[in-house]
C-alpha positions in Angstrom: -14.5 22.5 25.6 -13.5 22.2 22.2 -10.7 19.1 21.8 -7.5 21.0 20.3 -6.6 20.1 17.3 -4.3 17.2 16.9 -4.1 14.6 14.0 -1.3 13.5 15.0 -2.4 11.8 18.3 -6.1 10.5 16.2 -3.6 8.4 13.4 -1.2 7.4 16.8 -4.1 6.0 17.9 -5.8 4.6 14.9 -2.5 3.0 14.0 -2.7 1.5 17.9 -5.8 0.5 17.0 -5.1 -1.6 14.0 -2.2 -3.1 15.3 -4.5 -4.6 18.5 -6.9 -5.8 15.3 -4.2 -7.6 13.8 -2.8 -9.3 16.6 -6.6 -10.2 17.2 -6.9 -11.4 13.7 -3.8 -13.1 14.2 -4.5 -14.8 17.7 -8.4 -16.2 16.7 -6.1 -17.5 12.8 -6.7 -15.2 10.6 -3.2 -14.3 10.7 -1.8 -10.8 11.3 -1.4 -10.0 7.7 -5.7 -10.5 7.2 -5.2 -5.9 7.6 -2.0 -6.0 5.8 -1.9 -5.2 1.4 -3.3 -7.9 -0.6 -4.7 -7.7 -3.9 -7.7 -5.6 -3.8 -10.0 -8.3 -5.8 -9.2 -10.4 -3.1 -9.6 -8.6 0.0 -10.5 -4.6 -0.1 -11.2 -3.8 2.7 -7.1 -3.9 2.4 -6.7 -1.2 0.4 -7.4 0.8 3.5 -6.4 -0.8 6.6 -2.4 -1.1 4.8 -2.3 2.5 5.5 -3.1 2.4 9.2 -1.3 -1.9 9.5 1.8 -2.9 10.5 4.8 -5.9 10.3 5.1 -5.4 13.7 5.9 -4.1 17.5 8.7 -2.4 15.7 7.9 -0.9 13.0 5.0 0.7 14.7 7.3 2.1 16.8 9.3 3.2 13.5 6.8 4.7 11.7 4.9 6.5 15.1 7.9 8.5 15.7 8.5 9.6 12.6 4.5 10.7 12.5 5.3 12.6 15.6 8.4 13.9 14.4 6.8 15.2 11.2 3.3 15.4 12.1 4.1 17.7 15.0 5.3 19.9 13.1 2.7 19.8 9.4 -0.4 19.7 11.9 0.2 23.6 13.0 -0.5 24.1 9.1 -3.5 22.2 8.4 -6.4 21.5 9.7 -8.1 18.2 12.1 -9.5 16.4 9.2 -7.5 17.3 6.2 -4.2 15.8 8.0 -5.2 12.3 7.9 -7.3 12.8 4.8 -3.9 13.3 3.0 -1.9 10.2 4.9 -4.8 7.9 4.1 -5.1 9.4 0.0 -1.1 9.2 -0.3 -1.1 5.4 1.6 -3.7 4.3 -0.8 -1.9 5.2 -4.0 1.4 4.2 -1.9 0.0 0.6 -1.2 -1.6 0.6 -4.9 2.1 1.1 -6.5 3.4 -1.8 -4.5 0.2 -4.3 -5.2 1.0 -3.6 -8.5 3.9 -2.2 -9.0 6.3 -4.8 -6.6 9.7 -5.0 -8.4 8.2 -4.6 -11.9 10.1 -1.9 -12.3 13.4 -3.6 -11.5 12.8 -6.3 -13.7 11.9 -4.0 -16.9 15.1 -1.9 -16.1 17.1 -5.0 -16.2 15.3 -6.2 -19.3 15.5 -2.8 -21.4 19.3 -2.7 -20.5 19.8 -6.7 -22.0 17.6 -5.2 -24.9 19.4 -2.1 -25.9 21.0 -1.4 -28.9 21.2 1.0 -31.5 17.6 2.2 -33.0 15.6 0.2 -30.3 12.9 2.7 -28.5 14.7 1.4 -24.5 11.5 3.5 -23.2 8.7 1.5 -24.5 10.4 -1.8 -24.0 10.8 -1.0 -20.5 7.3 0.7 -20.0 5.8 -1.8 -22.0 7.6 -4.6 -19.6 5.9 -3.0 -17.0 2.7 -2.6 -17.7 2.5 -6.6 -19.1 3.9 -7.7 -15.5 1.2 -4.7 -13.5 -1.4 -6.2 -15.7 -0.3 -9.7 -14.8 0.2 -9.6 -11.4 -3.6 -7.5 -11.5 -5.0 -10.9 -13.3 -6.1 -8.2 -16.0 -6.2 -11.0 -18.8 -7.7 -13.7 -16.6 -10.8 -15.0 -18.1 -11.9 -15.0 -14.6 -11.2 -12.3 -13.3 -14.4 -10.9 -13.7 -16.2 -13.8 -11.4 -14.0 -14.4 -9.1 -13.9 -17.9 -10.4 -10.5 -19.6 -11.5 -10.8 -21.6 -14.1 -9.2 -25.3 -13.8 -8.3 -25.5 -17.2 
């Protein structure tokens, strides 16, 4: 007998499994954040795991309700593989933005407005500042970025 197409239920099972793994990680001393978003260079698996990780039971339940409300409608018009793949890809993109950008856009907007004046390229300055913050947060210019070692000097 063929199993019915229920990617929403599949995703709920993955959410519950990752949440359980977070609880186990917390109980053995790794911390519940072991599967939550981190700089991908530090803990690369979190780029995927964070899509399914939750900050607590309330967060898990709120996400589950939202997924059921939206997912049960969407799954009727897609495939069993396409829906969770879409959730994964959009989650990775969102997590990357959170990890790299964080509050950089708000700070860039504030700096841009503070330095505004006639003839000043506001968008260029704001963009440059935001890119600089993201690059700094990602450690792009650190001499030890390629090796992973920290330079003691």
